[in-house]
Structures are given as structure tokens and as C-alpha cells.
N, CA, C and O atoms as a GROMACS GRO file, in nm:
protein
  340
    1MET      N    1   0.080  -0.135   0.003
    1MET     CA    2  -0.036  -0.046   0.002
    1MET      C    3   0.085   0.096  -0.007
    1MET      O    4   0.193   0.081   0.050
    2HIS      N    5   0.050   0.251  -0.093
    2HIS     CA    6   0.180   0.348  -0.094
    2HIS      C    7   0.083   0.462   0.037
    2HIS      O    8  -0.031   0.434   0.074
    3PRO      N    9   0.139   0.550   0.074
    3PRO     CA   10   0.149   0.664   0.163
    3PRO      C   11   0.020   0.729   0.121
    3PRO      O   12   0.022   0.734  -0.002
    4PRO      N   13  -0.116   0.792   0.175
    4PRO     CA   14  -0.208   0.824   0.094
    4PRO      C   15  -0.089   1.016   0.029
    4PRO      O   16   0.014   1.071   0.065
    5LEU      N   17  -0.197   1.038  -0.075
    5LEU     CA   18  -0.164   1.186  -0.114
    5LEU      C   19  -0.166   1.308  -0.028
    5LEU      O   20  -0.261   1.292   0.050
    6HIS      N   21  -0.121   1.396  -0.009
    6HIS     CA   22  -0.090   1.476   0.053
    6HIS      C   23  -0.244   1.627   0.006
    6HIS      O   24  -0.232   1.727  -0.065
    7ILE      N   25  -0.343   1.588   0.068
    7ILE     CA   26  -0.461   1.658   0.036
    7ILE      C   27  -0.413   1.864   0.034
    7ILE      O   28  -0.366   1.909   0.139
    8LEU      N   29  -0.429   1.943  -0.066
    8LEU     CA   30  -0.332   2.076  -0.027
    8LEU      C   31  -0.537   2.154  -0.016
    8LEU      O   32  -0.570   2.228   0.076
    9TRP      N   33  -0.612   2.122  -0.101
    9TRP     CA   34  -0.757   2.182  -0.093
    9TRP      C   35  -0.846   2.075  -0.161
    9TRP      O   36  -0.830   1.997  -0.255
   10ARG      N   37  -0.966   2.108  -0.062
   10ARG     CA   38  -1.124   2.000  -0.098
   10ARG      C   39  -1.224   2.099  -0.099
   10ARG      O   40  -1.231   2.204  -0.035
   11ASP      N   41  -1.301   2.048  -0.183
   11ASP     CA   42  -1.446   2.155  -0.168
   11ASP      C   43  -1.547   2.074  -0.204
   11ASP      O   44  -1.495   1.964  -0.218
   12GLU      N   45  -1.666   2.066  -0.228
   12GLU     CA   46  -1.783   2.001  -0.307
   12GLU      C   47  -1.759   1.922  -0.461
   12GLU      O   48  -1.812   1.823  -0.511
   13HIS      N   49  -1.661   2.007  -0.504
   13HIS     CA   50  -1.633   1.982  -0.653
   13HIS      C   51  -1.509   1.938  -0.670
   13HIS      O   52  -1.490   1.843  -0.747
   14LEU      N   53  -1.435   1.981  -0.621
   14LEU     CA   54  -1.248   1.982  -0.661
   14LEU      C   55  -1.211   1.958  -0.532
   14LEU      O   56  -1.276   1.975  -0.429
   15VAL      N   57  -1.083   1.910  -0.551
   15VAL     CA   58  -0.953   1.842  -0.444
   15VAL      C   59  -0.850   1.852  -0.524
   15VAL      O   60  -0.822   1.788  -0.626
   16ALA      N   61  -0.761   1.989  -0.435
   16ALA     CA   62  -0.600   1.993  -0.508
   16ALA      C   63  -0.509   1.860  -0.496
   16ALA      O   64  -0.584   1.767  -0.526
   17VAL      N   65  -0.400   1.817  -0.469
   17VAL     CA   66  -0.306   1.718  -0.420
   17VAL      C   67  -0.200   1.774  -0.488
   17VAL      O   68  -0.190   1.870  -0.564
   18TYR      N   69  -0.135   1.703  -0.448
   18TYR     CA   70   0.036   1.694  -0.402
   18TYR      C   71   0.121   1.568  -0.496
   18TYR      O   72   0.189   1.472  -0.462
   19LYS      N   73   0.088   1.613  -0.601
   19LYS     CA   74   0.191   1.434  -0.677
   19LYS      C   75   0.323   1.435  -0.686
   19LYS      O   76   0.400   1.511  -0.745
   20PRO      N   77   0.339   1.348  -0.626
   20PRO     CA   78   0.489   1.358  -0.648
   20PRO      C   79   0.538   1.269  -0.699
   20PRO      O   80   0.508   1.152  -0.676
   21ALA      N   81   0.634   1.310  -0.788
   21ALA     CA   82   0.728   1.266  -0.957
   21ALA      C   83   0.783   1.143  -0.880
   21ALA      O   84   0.838   1.115  -0.773
   22GLY      N   85   0.730   1.079  -1.006
   22GLY     CA   86   0.728   0.898  -0.968
   22GLY      C   87   0.594   0.852  -0.945
   22GLY      O   88   0.569   0.736  -0.912
   23TRP      N   89   0.490   0.961  -0.965
   23TRP     CA   90   0.310   0.873  -1.038
   23TRP      C   91   0.280   0.906  -1.111
   23TRP      O   92   0.315   1.018  -1.148
   24LEU      N   93   0.170   0.807  -1.202
   24LEU     CA   94   0.128   0.847  -1.307
   24LEU      C   95  -0.028   0.875  -1.215
   24LEU      O   96  -0.058   0.837  -1.102
   25VAL      N   97  -0.110   0.962  -1.319
   25VAL     CA   98  -0.191   0.955  -1.334
   25VAL      C   99  -0.300   0.885  -1.302
   25VAL      O  100  -0.375   0.891  -1.205
   26HIS      N  101  -0.298   0.804  -1.418
   26HIS     CA  102  -0.399   0.668  -1.465
   26HIS      C  103  -0.316   0.633  -1.501
   26HIS      O  104  -0.224   0.681  -1.567
   27ARG      N  105  -0.349   0.482  -1.438
   27ARG     CA  106  -0.307   0.353  -1.559
   27ARG      C  107  -0.334   0.376  -1.699
   27ARG      O  108  -0.438   0.403  -1.759
   28THR      N  109  -0.204   0.358  -1.737
   28THR     CA  110  -0.154   0.332  -1.907
   28THR      C  111  -0.051   0.203  -1.950
   28THR      O  112   0.069   0.189  -1.924
   29GLY      N  113  -0.136   0.121  -2.018
   29GLY     CA  114   0.019   0.050  -2.072
   29GLY      C  115   0.119   0.053  -2.106
   29GLY      O  116   0.207  -0.025  -2.143
   30LEU      N  117   0.093   0.226  -2.082
   30LEU     CA  118   0.259   0.254  -2.147
   30LEU      C  119   0.341   0.253  -2.081
   30LEU      O  120   0.446   0.268  -2.145
   31ASP      N  121   0.359   0.241  -1.957
   31ASP     CA  122   0.400   0.193  -1.798
   31ASP      C  123   0.365   0.045  -1.701
   31ASP      O  124   0.360   0.016  -1.581
   32ALA      N  125   0.342  -0.028  -1.842
   32ALA     CA  126   0.290  -0.173  -1.713
   32ALA      C  127   0.301  -0.170  -1.602
   32ALA      O  128   0.208  -0.145  -1.525
   33GLY      N  129   0.467  -0.203  -1.555
   33GLY     CA  130   0.536  -0.151  -1.412
   33GLY      C  131   0.481  -0.100  -1.310
   33GLY      O  132   0.468  -0.142  -1.195
   34GLU      N  133   0.438   0.029  -1.382
   34GLU     CA  134   0.434   0.130  -1.205
   34GLU      C  135   0.324   0.037  -1.191
   34GLU      O  136   0.266  -0.033  -1.275
   35THR      N  137   0.299   0.057  -1.005
   35THR     CA  138   0.226   0.042  -0.980
   35THR      C  139   0.152   0.135  -0.869
   35THR      O  140   0.080   0.078  -0.787
   36ARG      N  141   0.170   0.285  -0.864
   36ARG     CA  142   0.127   0.416  -0.801
   36ARG      C  143   0.065   0.540  -0.910
   36ARG      O  144   0.129   0.623  -0.976
   37PHE      N  145  -0.066   0.521  -0.903
   37PHE     CA  146  -0.169   0.576  -0.972
   37PHE      C  147  -0.186   0.687  -0.876
   37PHE      O  148  -0.199   0.639  -0.763
   38VAL      N  149  -0.191   0.844  -0.876
   38VAL     CA  150  -0.293   0.922  -0.795
   38VAL      C  151  -0.463   0.905  -0.814
   38VAL      O  152  -0.530   0.907  -0.712
   39MET      N  153  -0.521   0.891  -0.928
   39MET     CA  154  -0.677   0.847  -0.899
   39MET      C  155  -0.627   0.719  -0.841
   39MET      O  156  -0.505   0.734  -0.825
   40GLN      N  157  -0.648   0.654  -0.820
   40GLN     CA  158  -0.717   0.529  -0.765
   40GLN      C  159  -0.658   0.553  -0.637
   40GLN      O  160  -0.735   0.560  -0.541
   41THR      N  161  -0.504   0.570  -0.614
   41THR     CA  162  -0.495   0.594  -0.468
   41THR      C  163  -0.593   0.740  -0.367
   41THR      O  164  -0.637   0.735  -0.252
   42LEU      N  165  -0.598   0.871  -0.479
   42LEU     CA  166  -0.752   0.936  -0.437
   42LEU      C  167  -0.834   0.907  -0.433
   42LEU      O  168  -0.920   0.966  -0.368
   43ARG      N  169  -0.858   0.788  -0.505
   43ARG     CA  170  -1.061   0.723  -0.509
   43ARG      C  171  -1.043   0.694  -0.358
   43ARG      O  172  -1.120   0.724  -0.267
   44ASP      N  173  -0.909   0.619  -0.353
   44ASP     CA  174  -0.980   0.477  -0.229
   44ASP      C  175  -0.956   0.598  -0.087
   44ASP      O  176  -1.027   0.586   0.012
   45GLN      N  177  -0.860   0.700  -0.092
   45GLN     CA  178  -0.885   0.759  -0.009
   45GLN      C  179  -0.927   0.815   0.064
   45GLN      O  180  -0.908   0.830   0.185
   46LEU      N  181  -1.057   0.894  -0.082
   46LEU     CA  182  -1.153   0.980  -0.025
   46LEU      C  183  -1.315   0.881  -0.050
   46LEU      O  184  -1.433   0.915  -0.054
   47GLY      N  185  -1.283   0.822  -0.055
   47GLY     CA  186  -1.404   0.708  -0.080
   47GLY      C  187  -1.517   0.749  -0.176
   47GLY      O  188  -1.636   0.766  -0.153
   48GLN      N  189  -1.454   0.761  -0.279
   48GLN     CA  190  -1.520   0.805  -0.389
   48GLN      C  191  -1.478   0.830  -0.505
   48GLN      O  192  -1.376   0.896  -0.486
   49HIS      N  193  -1.497   0.814  -0.644
   49HIS     CA  194  -1.476   0.844  -0.755
   49HIS      C  195  -1.410   0.995  -0.821
   49HIS      O  196  -1.469   1.096  -0.784
   50VAL      N  197  -1.347   1.005  -0.872
   50VAL     CA  198  -1.241   1.142  -0.893
   50VAL      C  199  -1.226   1.161  -1.037
   50VAL      O  200  -1.203   1.066  -1.111
   51PHE      N  201  -1.233   1.238  -1.064
   51PHE     CA  202  -1.263   1.259  -1.251
   51PHE      C  203  -1.100   1.316  -1.269
   51PHE      O  204  -1.074   1.381  -1.168
   52PRO      N  205  -0.992   1.314  -1.355
   52PRO     CA  206  -0.872   1.394  -1.402
   52PRO      C  207  -0.942   1.530  -1.501
   52PRO      O  208  -1.031   1.524  -1.586
   53VAL      N  209  -0.878   1.628  -1.462
   53VAL     CA  210  -0.935   1.746  -1.555
   53VAL      C  211  -0.784   1.809  -1.620
   53VAL      O  212  -0.795   1.835  -1.740
   54HIS      N  213  -0.620   1.841  -1.550
   54HIS     CA  214  -0.535   1.791  -1.654
   54HIS      C  215  -0.411   1.650  -1.599
   54HIS      O  216  -0.423   1.568  -1.509
   55ARG      N  217  -0.296   1.673  -1.700
   55ARG     CA  218  -0.205   1.538  -1.617
   55ARG      C  219  -0.090   1.654  -1.582
   55ARG      O  220  -0.067   1.766  -1.627
   56LEU      N  221  -0.009   1.544  -1.448
   56LEU     CA  222   0.159   1.642  -1.479
   56LEU      C  223   0.198   1.477  -1.528
   56LEU      O  224   0.137   1.370  -1.521
   57ASP      N  225   0.331   1.519  -1.579
   57ASP     CA  226   0.416   1.367  -1.642
   57ASP      C  227   0.431   1.298  -1.527
   57ASP      O  228   0.409   1.337  -1.412
   58LYS      N  229   0.474   1.183  -1.570
   58LYS     CA  230   0.543   1.083  -1.436
   58LYS      C  231   0.678   1.141  -1.348
   58LYS      O  232   0.705   1.132  -1.229
   59GLY      N  233   0.732   1.190  -1.437
   59GLY     CA  234   0.839   1.279  -1.380
   59GLY      C  235   0.854   1.454  -1.305
   59GLY      O  236   0.947   1.523  -1.264
   60THR      N  237   0.672   1.472  -1.319
   60THR     CA  238   0.665   1.604  -1.217
   60THR      C  239   0.581   1.617  -1.137
   60THR      O  240   0.462   1.598  -1.160
   61CYS      N  241   0.626   1.650  -1.036
   61CYS     CA  242   0.578   1.642  -0.906
   61CYS      C  243   0.492   1.767  -0.894
   61CYS      O  244   0.540   1.858  -0.961
   62GLY      N  245   0.407   1.792  -0.846
   62GLY     CA  246   0.352   1.913  -0.829
   62GLY      C  247   0.178   1.902  -0.805
   62GLY      O  248   0.120   1.795  -0.822
   63VAL      N  249   0.103   2.030  -0.763
   63VAL     CA  250  -0.026   2.015  -0.743
   63VAL      C  251  -0.080   2.033  -0.889
   63VAL      O  252  -0.042   2.098  -0.986
   64LEU      N  253  -0.211   1.927  -0.854
   64LEU     CA  254  -0.272   1.779  -0.958
   64LEU      C  255  -0.415   1.852  -0.898
   64LEU      O  256  -0.446   1.883  -0.783
   65VAL      N  257  -0.504   1.869  -1.054
   65VAL     CA  258  -0.645   1.944  -0.958
   65VAL      C  259  -0.728   1.816  -0.980
   65VAL      O  260  -0.720   1.769  -1.094
   66MET      N  261  -0.816   1.744  -0.881
   66MET     CA  262  -0.942   1.644  -0.949
   66MET      C  263  -1.071   1.751  -0.922
   66MET      O  264  -1.097   1.848  -0.851
   67ALA      N  265  -1.150   1.647  -1.052
   67ALA     CA  266  -1.334   1.707  -1.049
   67ALA      C  267  -1.339   1.605  -0.915
   67ALA      O  268  -1.256   1.521  -0.881
   68LEU      N  269  -1.470   1.642  -0.850
   68LEU     CA  270  -1.544   1.513  -0.793
   68LEU      C  271  -1.674   1.461  -0.821
   68LEU      O  272  -1.735   1.372  -0.761
   69HIS      N  273  -1.721   1.548  -0.952
   69HIS     CA  274  -1.755   1.457  -1.023
   69HIS      C  275  -1.785   1.538  -1.207
   69HIS      O  276  -1.710   1.605  -1.278
   70SER      N  277  -1.897   1.499  -1.224
   70SER     CA  278  -1.835   1.502  -1.422
   70SER      C  279  -1.879   1.670  -1.455
   70SER      O  280  -1.793   1.741  -1.508
   71ASP      N  281  -1.966   1.708  -1.432
   71ASP     CA  282  -2.009   1.835  -1.419
   71ASP      C  283  -1.885   1.916  -1.396
   71ASP      O  284  -1.856   1.992  -1.489
   72ALA      N  285  -1.795   1.916  -1.277
   72ALA     CA  286  -1.698   1.952  -1.242
   72ALA      C  287  -1.572   1.962  -1.370
   72ALA      O  288  -1.510   2.057  -1.419
   73ALA      N  289  -1.571   1.817  -1.393
   73ALA     CA  290  -1.468   1.801  -1.468
   73ALA      C  291  -1.496   1.900  -1.631
   73ALA      O  292  -1.423   1.970  -1.701
   74ARG      N  293  -1.657   1.853  -1.637
   74ARG     CA  294  -1.646   1.889  -1.793
   74ARG      C  295  -1.618   2.058  -1.745
   74ARG      O  296  -1.541   2.123  -1.816
   75ALA      N  297  -1.665   2.109  -1.653
   75ALA     CA  298  -1.604   2.250  -1.650
   75ALA      C  299  -1.540   2.332  -1.635
   75ALA      O  300  -1.552   2.453  -1.651
   76LEU      N  301  -1.406   2.222  -1.575
   76LEU     CA  302  -1.263   2.298  -1.546
   76LEU      C  303  -1.155   2.271  -1.654
   76LEU      O  304  -1.050   2.331  -1.680
   77SER      N  305  -1.231   2.129  -1.722
   77SER     CA  306  -1.142   2.059  -1.863
   77SER      C  307  -1.174   2.182  -1.945
   77SER      O  308  -1.085   2.242  -2.007
   78GLN      N  309  -1.322   2.227  -1.945
   78GLN     CA  310  -1.318   2.381  -2.090
   78GLN      C  311  -1.237   2.442  -2.003
   78GLN      O  312  -1.143   2.452  -2.083
   79ALA      N  313  -1.199   2.487  -1.915
   79ALA     CA  314  -1.163   2.646  -1.898
   79ALA      C  315  -1.033   2.582  -1.897
   79ALA      O  316  -0.990   2.645  -1.993
   80PHE      N  317  -0.972   2.534  -1.876
   80PHE     CA  318  -0.813   2.444  -1.925
   80PHE      C  319  -0.771   2.480  -2.060
   80PHE      O  320  -0.676   2.545  -2.104
   81GLU      N  321  -0.900   2.400  -2.129
   81GLU     CA  322  -0.892   2.403  -2.289
   81GLU      C  323  -0.878   2.587  -2.362
   81GLU      O  324  -0.826   2.638  -2.461
   82HIS      N  325  -0.961   2.637  -2.238
   82HIS     CA  326  -1.012   2.801  -2.295
   82HIS      C  327  -0.879   2.875  -2.315
   82HIS      O  328  -0.834   2.930  -2.416
   83GLY      N  329  -0.807   2.859  -2.143
   83GLY     CA  330  -0.719   2.984  -2.100
   83GLY      C  331  -0.799   3.024  -2.022
   83GLY      O  332  -0.805   3.145  -2.044
   84ALA      N  333  -0.866   2.999  -1.943
   84ALA     CA  334  -0.940   3.074  -1.831
   84ALA      C  335  -0.939   3.070  -1.670
   84ALA      O  336  -0.999   3.135  -1.585
   85THR      N  337  -0.814   2.929  -1.663
   85THR     CA  338  -0.834   2.969  -1.561
   85THR      C  339  -0.690   3.024  -1.529
   85THR      O  340  -0.667   3.078  -1.421
   0.00000   0.00000   0.00000
């Protein structure tokens, strides 16, 4: 089992966590040997599904924002896409 992720901020729509370097945001066939995934760890930690709105590369550490429901994910993804964040 992996250590819990550090939650920086949370409300009813979004959660911001610190993503350590070396962790993947989600499972991918490109790195089949990896066992550390932010989405899975955060889902288990919060006890609810999370939705990615952006990603950070595996080797990059930093703040990662996840939505707590699909409407928030859609709205924030569109804001990122249009440079409104």
C-alpha cells in the first residue's frame, strides 16, 4: 500500500493534491510495471470516484486538480482548454 496523497484543498466540486514525482495520474499500458496511480490512490483515500481535469508527467511533481463529479470535470476541462484558468 502506498502512503496517502497530501490534500492541499477540497470543496464539494474539486480536490487539489500534491503529486509526487514518479507517480502516474492514471493507469496506462505505456508503463505497465508502475503501481503508483494518483486516481486510484485518491479514490481509495476519499472513498469516492475522482475525475482528472489535467495531467502531470510521471517525472513531474506538483499540484494536480481532480474533480469530484463529472459536471465539475467538464467545466474545468473546458476552462483549461480555453485558457480561462
